[in-house]
C-alpha positions as CSV (number, residue, x, y, z in Angstrom):
1,M,-0.1,-0.1,0.0
2,K,1.1,3.3,-0.9
3,S,2.4,5.5,2.0
4,H,1.4,9.1,2.6
5,R,4.1,10.9,3.9
6,L,2.4,14.1,4.2
7,L,-0.5,12.4,6.3
8,S,-0.5,11.0,9.6
9,A,-2.0,7.4,10.4
10,R,-4.9,9.1,11.8
11,Q,-5.2,11.2,8.8
12,E,-4.8,8.3,6.7
13,A,-7.3,6.3,8.4
14,L,-9.9,9.0,8.1
15,V,-9.6,9.1,4.3
16,E,-10.0,5.6,4.2
17,R,-13.0,5.6,6.1
18,N,-14.3,8.8,3.9
19,L,-14.1,6.4,1.0
20,I,-15.9,3.2,2.4
21,N,-18.8,5.6,3.6
22,A,-18.9,7.3,-0.1
23,I,-19.2,3.6,-1.2
24,L,-21.9,2.8,1.3
25,T,-24.1,5.5,-0.4
26,L,-24.2,3.8,-3.5
27,R,-27.7,2.1,-3.7
28,S,-27.4,-0.2,-7.0
29,V,-25.1,-2.0,-9.2
30,E,-25.1,0.8,-11.7
31,E,-24.4,3.3,-9.4
32,C,-21.3,1.3,-7.9
33,R,-19.9,0.4,-11.4
34,A,-20.0,4.2,-12.2
35,F,-18.4,5.3,-8.9
36,L,-15.6,2.6,-9.4
37,R,-14.9,3.2,-13.2
38,D,-14.5,6.9,-12.2
39,L,-12.6,5.9,-9.3
40,C,-10.2,3.2,-10.7
41,T,-8.2,3.0,-13.5
42,P,-9.5,0.0,-15.8
43,A,-6.5,-2.0,-14.7
44,E,-7.3,-1.7,-11.4
45,L,-11.0,-2.5,-11.7
46,Q,-9.9,-5.2,-13.6
47,A,-7.1,-6.5,-11.1
48,M,-9.9,-6.8,-8.5
49,A,-12.6,-8.4,-10.4
50,D,-10.0,-10.9,-11.4
51,R,-9.3,-11.3,-7.4
52,W,-13.0,-11.9,-6.9
53,A,-13.3,-14.4,-9.7
54,V,-10.5,-16.2,-7.9
55,V,-12.6,-16.2,-4.5
56,D,-15.4,-18.0,-6.1
57,C,-13.1,-20.6,-7.8
58,L,-11.1,-21.3,-4.3
59,R,-14.4,-21.6,-2.7
60,R,-15.6,-24.3,-5.0
61,G,-12.6,-26.2,-4.2
62,L,-10.6,-25.7,-7.6
63,P,-6.9,-26.5,-7.4
64,Y,-4.4,-23.2,-8.3
65,R,-3.6,-24.4,-11.6
66,Q,-7.4,-25.0,-12.5
67,V,-8.5,-21.4,-11.3
68,H,-5.1,-20.0,-13.2
69,Q,-6.6,-21.6,-16.5
70,Q,-10.1,-20.4,-15.9
71,T,-9.1,-17.1,-14.9
72,G,-5.4,-16.4,-16.3
73,V,-4.5,-15.0,-12.7
74,S,-1.2,-15.6,-11.6
75,L,-0.4,-18.3,-9.2
76,T,0.9,-15.6,-6.9
77,T,-2.1,-13.7,-6.6
78,I,-4.2,-16.8,-6.5
79,G,-1.9,-17.7,-3.4
80,R,-2.4,-14.3,-1.9
81,V,-6.4,-14.2,-2.5
82,A,-6.2,-17.7,-0.9
83,R,-4.3,-16.6,2.2
84,Y,-6.6,-13.6,2.4
85,L,-9.8,-16.0,2.1
86,A,-8.8,-18.2,4.9
87,Q,-6.7,-15.9,7.3
88,G,-7.3,-12.1,6.2
89,N,-9.9,-9.7,7.6
90,G,-12.9,-11.8,6.6
91,G,-14.5,-9.5,3.9
92,Y,-14.2,-12.3,1.1
93,Q,-15.7,-14.5,3.1
94,L,-18.7,-12.2,4.3
95,A,-19.4,-10.6,0.8
96,A,-19.3,-14.0,-0.5
97,A,-21.6,-15.6,2.0
98,R,-24.0,-12.8,1.5
99,M,-24.2,-13.4,-2.4
100,D,-25.0,-16.7,-1.4
101,G,-27.7,-15.6,0.3
102,D,-26.5,-16.0,4.3
103,S,-27.4,-12.6,5.4
104,H,-25.5,-13.5,8.5
105,G,-22.2,-13.8,6.4
């Protein structure tokens, strides 16, 4: 993650919180798509979409090589996604569970 030397850790946390709050104001897929397309470069958005595709594959129990063949994502990135899926902050698991229809995440 890029470090902003001009911002304190508290200021960086506030900037991140403001971004998250902005995302939480979005009410539809179309609004979220428009926001992300304005916020991210096409490569950044593609990288996030790729990682999310990896989450789905890993949750279905596919081996890394098969995930790579299906998504084109590097084995290094697949490993990183797997690590965060298993031992991260719980965000992948929560979102995936909610998309599966489990509102309790």
